[in-house]
C-alpha positions as CSV (number, residue, x, y, z in Angstrom):
1,M,2.7,2.6,21.5
2,R,5.5,0.8,19.6
3,Q,4.3,-0.3,16.2
4,A,5.6,-2.9,14.0
5,R,6.4,-0.6,11.2
6,L,9.4,0.3,8.9
7,V,11.7,2.6,10.6
8,S,11.3,6.1,8.8
9,I,13.6,6.3,5.8
10,A,15.6,9.6,5.2
11,F,15.5,9.9,1.5
12,A,17.9,11.9,-0.6
13,L,16.4,14.7,-2.3
14,L,17.1,15.8,-5.8
15,T,17.2,19.7,-7.2
16,V,15.7,21.1,-10.3
17,A,18.5,22.6,-12.3
18,G,18.1,26.4,-12.8
19,S,19.6,29.6,-12.2
20,A,19.7,30.4,-8.7
21,S,18.9,34.0,-9.0
22,A,16.2,33.7,-11.5
23,Q,14.2,30.7,-9.5
24,Q,14.0,28.9,-6.3
25,Q,15.5,25.0,-6.4
26,V,12.7,22.6,-5.7
27,P,13.7,19.3,-4.0
28,L,12.5,16.3,-5.5
29,P,12.2,12.9,-3.9
30,M,14.5,9.9,-4.7
31,Q,13.0,7.5,-7.1
32,A,12.7,3.8,-6.0
33,A,15.3,1.8,-7.4
34,P,13.6,-0.5,-10.6
35,P,12.4,-3.9,-9.6
36,G,15.0,-6.3,-8.9
37,P,16.1,-8.9,-6.1
38,Y,16.2,-7.8,-2.5
39,K,17.0,-9.7,0.8
40,S,14.3,-11.9,2.1
41,I,12.9,-10.7,5.5
42,A,11.0,-13.3,7.2
43,V,7.6,-12.4,8.8
44,T,5.6,-14.2,11.7
45,L,2.1,-13.7,11.6
46,P,0.3,-12.4,14.9
47,P,-1.9,-15.5,16.5
48,R,-5.4,-15.5,16.3
49,Q,-7.3,-14.2,19.3
50,S,-9.4,-16.5,21.2
51,D,-12.4,-14.6,22.7
52,A,-15.6,-15.9,21.5
53,S,-17.3,-12.7,22.6
54,L,-15.1,-10.7,20.9
55,D,-15.5,-12.6,17.5
56,A,-19.3,-12.4,18.0
57,F,-19.1,-8.5,18.6
58,R,-16.8,-8.2,15.4
59,K,-19.4,-10.4,13.4
60,E,-22.1,-7.7,15.0
61,L,-19.6,-4.8,13.4
62,G,-19.4,-6.7,9.9
63,D,-23.3,-6.9,9.4
64,I,-23.7,-3.0,10.6
65,A,-21.2,-2.2,7.9
66,K,-22.8,-3.9,5.2
67,K,-26.1,-2.0,5.7
68,K,-24.1,1.3,6.6
69,D,-26.4,1.5,10.1
70,R,-24.8,4.8,11.8
71,A,-27.1,4.6,14.7
72,A,-26.4,0.6,15.6
73,L,-22.8,1.6,15.3
74,A,-23.3,4.2,17.8
75,A,-25.0,1.7,20.4
76,K,-21.6,-0.2,19.7
77,V,-18.9,2.7,20.7
78,V,-18.1,3.9,24.2
79,M,-20.2,7.3,24.9
80,K,-17.3,8.8,26.6
81,G,-13.6,8.5,26.8
82,F,-13.2,7.4,22.9
83,F,-9.4,8.0,22.4
84,W,-7.6,8.7,18.7
85,Q,-4.0,8.1,19.0
86,R,-2.1,9.6,16.2
87,E,1.6,10.0,16.2
88,D,2.2,11.0,19.8
89,S,-1.2,12.4,20.8
90,N,-4.7,11.9,21.3
91,D,-6.7,13.4,18.7
92,A,-10.2,12.7,19.9
93,D,-12.6,15.7,20.2
94,P,-13.7,15.3,24.2
95,K,-16.5,17.1,23.3
96,K,-18.1,15.1,20.8
97,S,-19.4,11.7,20.9
98,G,-17.6,8.6,20.7
99,I,-19.3,7.5,17.7
100,D,-18.8,10.7,15.9
101,N,-15.0,10.6,16.9
102,L,-15.3,7.2,15.4
103,A,-16.8,8.6,12.2
104,A,-14.0,10.8,11.7
105,A,-11.4,8.5,12.5
106,L,-13.0,6.0,9.9
107,G,-13.9,8.5,7.5
108,L,-17.7,6.9,7.8
109,D,-18.9,10.3,5.9
110,A,-16.9,9.2,3.0
111,P,-19.3,9.7,-0.3
112,D,-17.8,6.6,-1.5
113,G,-18.6,4.6,1.4
114,T,-14.5,3.7,1.9
115,G,-15.1,4.5,5.6
116,W,-17.7,1.8,6.1
117,Q,-15.8,-0.6,3.8
118,G,-12.9,0.2,6.3
119,L,-15.1,-0.8,9.1
120,A,-16.0,-4.3,7.4
121,T,-12.2,-4.9,7.3
122,Y,-11.4,-4.2,10.9
123,A,-14.5,-6.2,12.0
124,A,-13.1,-9.4,9.9
125,D,-9.9,-9.1,11.0
126,P,-9.4,-12.5,13.4
127,T,-6.6,-10.9,15.3
128,A,-6.1,-8.6,18.5
129,T,-3.5,-7.5,20.8
130,P,-3.6,-5.7,23.9
131,L,-2.6,-1.9,24.1
132,P,0.1,-1.6,26.7
133,E,-0.7,1.5,28.3
134,M,-4.2,0.8,28.4
135,K,-5.4,-2.1,30.8
136,G,-8.2,-4.2,29.2
137,V,-7.9,-2.5,25.8
138,V,-7.3,-4.7,22.4
139,C,-6.5,-3.5,19.1
140,S,-6.9,-5.0,15.6
141,P,-5.4,-5.9,13.6
142,A,-2.2,-7.5,15.3
143,L,0.9,-6.4,14.0
144,P,3.3,-9.2,12.9
145,S,6.8,-9.5,13.9
146,F,10.0,-9.3,11.4
147,N,13.6,-7.9,11.9
148,E,13.1,-4.0,11.6
149,E,17.0,-3.5,11.5
150,E,17.4,-5.7,8.1
151,M,13.9,-4.3,6.7
152,E,15.0,-0.5,7.2
153,K,18.4,-1.7,5.5
154,V,16.3,-3.1,2.5
155,A,13.9,-0.2,2.2
156,Q,17.2,2.1,1.9
157,S,18.6,-0.1,-0.8
158,T,15.4,-0.1,-2.5
159,R,14.8,3.5,-2.1
160,T,11.6,2.5,-0.8
161,D,8.9,3.4,2.2
162,P,6.9,1.5,4.4
163,A,3.4,1.8,1.9
164,E,5.6,0.0,-0.6
165,W,5.9,-3.3,1.3
166,A,3.1,-5.9,2.7
167,Y,3.1,-9.4,3.7
168,P,1.5,-12.9,2.8
169,T,-1.3,-13.7,4.9
170,A,-0.6,-17.1,4.5
171,D,1.9,-19.3,3.4
172,G,2.2,-20.1,-0.6
173,V,0.6,-17.3,-2.1
174,E,0.7,-17.4,-5.5
175,V,2.1,-14.7,-7.6
176,R,0.7,-14.7,-11.3
177,A,2.1,-13.4,-14.6
178,K,-1.2,-11.1,-14.8
179,P,-3.8,-10.0,-12.9
180,E,-6.0,-13.1,-13.7
181,P,-6.7,-16.4,-11.7
182,A,-5.9,-18.5,-14.8
183,A,-2.5,-17.0,-15.7
184,A,0.7,-18.8,-14.8
185,V,2.5,-19.2,-11.7
186,V,5.5,-17.3,-11.6
187,E,6.4,-18.1,-8.0
188,K,4.8,-19.0,-4.6
189,L,5.3,-16.4,-1.6
190,G,6.7,-17.9,1.7
191,M,5.8,-15.9,4.7
192,V,8.4,-13.1,3.9
193,M,8.1,-9.2,3.1
194,V,7.5,-8.3,-0.5
195,R,8.0,-5.2,-2.6
196,L,4.7,-3.8,-4.2
197,L,5.1,-2.1,-7.6
198,P,3.2,0.7,-9.0
199,E,0.1,-0.6,-11.4
200,E,-1.2,2.1,-14.3
201,D,-3.5,-0.7,-15.7
202,P,-6.8,0.0,-14.5
203,T,-8.4,-3.7,-15.3
204,S,-5.7,-5.1,-12.5
205,G,-8.9,-4.9,-10.2
206,D,-8.2,-6.5,-6.9
207,W,-4.7,-7.5,-7.5
208,L,-1.5,-6.0,-6.4
209,K,1.8,-5.5,-8.5
210,L,4.8,-6.8,-6.8
211,V,8.2,-8.0,-7.1
212,T,9.6,-11.0,-4.8
213,P,12.6,-11.5,-3.3
214,S,14.1,-13.5,-6.2
215,G,13.3,-10.2,-8.5
216,K,10.5,-11.9,-10.0
217,V,7.6,-9.3,-11.4
218,G,3.7,-10.6,-10.8
219,Y,0.4,-10.3,-9.3
220,A,-1.0,-11.6,-6.4
221,P,-4.9,-11.1,-5.4
222,A,-5.0,-7.8,-2.4
223,A,-7.0,-10.2,-0.2
224,A,-3.7,-12.1,0.4
225,L,-1.2,-9.5,1.3
226,A,-1.4,-7.0,4.4
227,P,0.2,-3.9,5.0
228,V,3.5,-3.6,6.8
229,G,1.9,-0.7,9.1
230,S,-1.6,-0.6,9.7
231,D,-4.1,1.5,11.5
232,Q,-5.8,-0.4,14.4
233,L,-9.4,-0.3,15.6
234,C,-9.4,-0.9,19.5
235,Y,-12.3,-2.5,22.0
236,Q,-12.7,-2.5,25.5
237,K,-15.4,-4.6,27.7
238,D,-17.9,-2.6,29.3
239,N,-19.2,-3.0,33.0
240,I,-21.4,-5.9,31.8
241,G,-18.8,-7.9,30.3
242,G,-20.1,-6.4,26.6
243,W,-17.7,-5.2,24.0
244,R,-17.6,-1.4,22.8
245,I,-15.2,0.2,20.2
246,A,-12.9,2.2,22.6
247,G,-10.6,4.0,20.2
248,Y,-8.6,4.2,17.1
249,V,-4.7,4.1,16.5
250,G,-3.2,5.8,13.3
251,A,-3.5,8.3,11.0
252,G,-7.7,7.4,10.2
253,G,-8.9,7.3,6.7
254,G,-9.8,10.3,4.3
255,Q,-7.0,12.1,6.2
256,E,-4.8,14.3,4.4
């Protein structure tokens, strides 16, 4: 499956100085470039899907996720044929039920509840795109389109990887000087890629620190940004026209 994601970047390696005879050299990844301006890469959001029955199904999933009702969720998953597309292989266990494979993919058994939170996030997404190699299967979230070749160049120049980039879910997202709703607005984002920065302040909460293409550093609500590469939850209609969770694309929750 073609994922709209950054092309893998070959990071240069540094070695720890020391006697070659006394100790083995240890390679370290090159550090990312300091925050600064970078080329603006336009992003086109995927269209909303228009199937009312899928909207209703995902609303049911959202309610199930809030209650963490595994039995109810099991009834929404295909009994056989669940797939887990990770890299170029199907990692679903054919000996396990659909719900057990889904639980493994999402990390539903995580004690902190992140697996159920992930399910709720998928259920709330309004987009979907067909999975080309599987007729009748659609996956969500649908991925945005952008110039991957230009994005690779920007990633190389900033020495960053895909996890350090995101895009606004709407035009005009406000970037503020502090992780506070009342903080001064330093810039408004267009529909472009934005570089995320590490944040050591534990009080930042639901805010993400970033640097805009113009080089300004600030904060934006996490809910207003989406990751460049994302796992996907996939759906398929059954024989009577109802929707079921059919599979999962990506590394999955709680994976090492």
